[in-house]
C-alpha positions in Angstrom: -21.9 54.4 105.9 -22.4 54.1 102.1 -20.3 51.8 100.0 -17.9 53.5 97.7 -18.9 52.4 94.1 -15.2 52.7 93.0 -14.1 50.1 95.6 -17.2 47.9 95.8 -16.9 45.3 93.0 -20.6 44.4 93.2 -21.5 48.0 92.4 -19.4 48.3 89.2 -21.2 47.8 85.9 -20.4 44.7 83.8 -18.4 46.5 81.2 -16.1 48.0 83.9 -15.9 44.7 85.6 -14.9 43.0 82.3 -12.2 45.5 81.5 -9.6 42.9 82.8 -10.7 40.8 79.8 -9.2 43.2 77.4 -6.1 43.5 79.6 -5.7 39.8 80.1 -6.2 39.1 76.3 -3.4 41.7 75.6 -1.2 40.0 78.2 -0.8 43.0 80.4 -2.5 41.8 83.6 -0.4 40.4 86.4 -1.4 36.8 87.0 -0.1 34.0 89.1 2.9 32.4 87.3 1.3 29.1 86.3 -1.9 30.8 85.2 0.1 33.5 83.3 2.1 30.8 81.5 -1.1 29.0 80.5 -2.8 32.1 79.3 0.3 33.2 77.4 0.3 29.8 75.6 -3.4 30.3 74.8 -2.8 33.8 73.6 0.0 32.5 71.3 -2.2 29.7 69.9 -5.1 32.2 69.3 -2.7 34.6 67.5 -1.4 31.8 65.3 -5.0 30.9 64.3 -6.1 34.4 63.3 -4.8 34.0 59.7 -6.6 30.7 59.3 -9.8 31.9 60.8 -10.0 35.2 58.8 -10.8 33.6 55.4 -13.4 31.3 57.1 -15.2 34.4 58.3 -14.8 36.2 55.0 -16.4 33.3 53.1 -19.1 32.9 55.8 -18.0 29.4 56.7 -18.0 30.5 60.3 -19.6 33.3 62.2 -19.3 34.9 65.7 -22.1 33.8 67.9 -23.9 35.7 70.7 -22.0 33.8 73.3 -18.5 34.8 72.2 -17.6 31.7 70.2 -17.1 30.8 66.6 -19.8 28.8 65.0 -19.7 26.7 61.9 -22.3 28.0 59.4 -21.5 26.1 56.2 -21.5 22.3 56.8 -19.9 21.6 53.4 -16.7 22.9 54.9 -16.9 21.1 58.2 -14.0 18.8 57.6 -11.6 21.7 57.1 -13.2 24.2 59.6 -14.5 22.3 62.5 -11.1 21.3 64.1 -10.1 25.0 63.9 -13.4 26.2 65.4 -13.1 23.6 68.2 -9.6 24.6 69.0 -10.4 28.3 69.0 -13.5 27.9 71.1 -11.6 25.7 73.7 -9.1 28.5 74.1 -11.7 31.2 74.3 -13.6 29.1 77.0 -10.4 29.0 79.1 -9.8 32.8 78.7 -13.5 33.5 79.6 -13.1 31.3 82.8 -10.0 33.1 83.8 -11.5 36.5 83.3 -14.6 35.4 85.2 -12.6 34.3 88.2 -10.7 37.6 88.3 -13.9 39.7 87.9 -16.2 37.7 90.1 -18.7 37.0 87.4 -19.5 34.0 85.2 -17.8 32.7 82.1 -21.1 33.1 80.2 -21.3 36.8 81.1 -17.7 37.3 80.0 -18.5 35.5 76.7 -21.6 37.5 76.0 -19.7 40.8 76.7 -16.9 39.6 74.4 -19.4 38.8 71.7 -20.6 42.4 71.8 -17.0 43.6 71.5 -16.3 41.2 68.6 -19.5 42.4 66.9 -18.4 46.0 67.2 -14.9 45.5 65.9 -15.6 42.9 63.2 -15.0 43.8 59.6 -17.9 44.2 57.2 -19.0 40.9 55.7 -18.6 38.9 58.9 -21.6 36.9 60.1 -22.7 37.8 63.6 -25.5 36.4 65.7 -28.1 38.6 67.4 -29.3 38.0 70.9 -32.5 36.4 69.5 -30.4 33.8 67.7 -30.7 35.1 64.1 -27.7 35.7 62.0 -26.8 38.8 59.9 -23.9 40.0 57.8 -22.1 43.0 59.3 -22.3 46.0 57.0 
């Protein structure tokens, strides 16, 4: 008897398997209470940082790397930007782990998929990292 691709999690493609990432990030996924509270707090912290991160992206102090994390690109702004980058990346790391657990994949896979989503949705002028490690400005 053939496995049904719709019910066999191993037969689903990565983008389909990572759909819960978008749902979890939006706070729509049902999660165990403790985990839901943790992720809700993370979501709130990330939302509060958006307005602080945006100008750092605009002036190319930080960019979005190929692994789904912020990366400091201009060392002259490290004192101001690095604590923000570290806090954002710590929260992203927790979200990626939670999504990986739910989708039976790895946090690295989730991060790389998220990096692709970020690259697609980023505004022009944001620095993005290609798979080969080179940086480019989104046009």
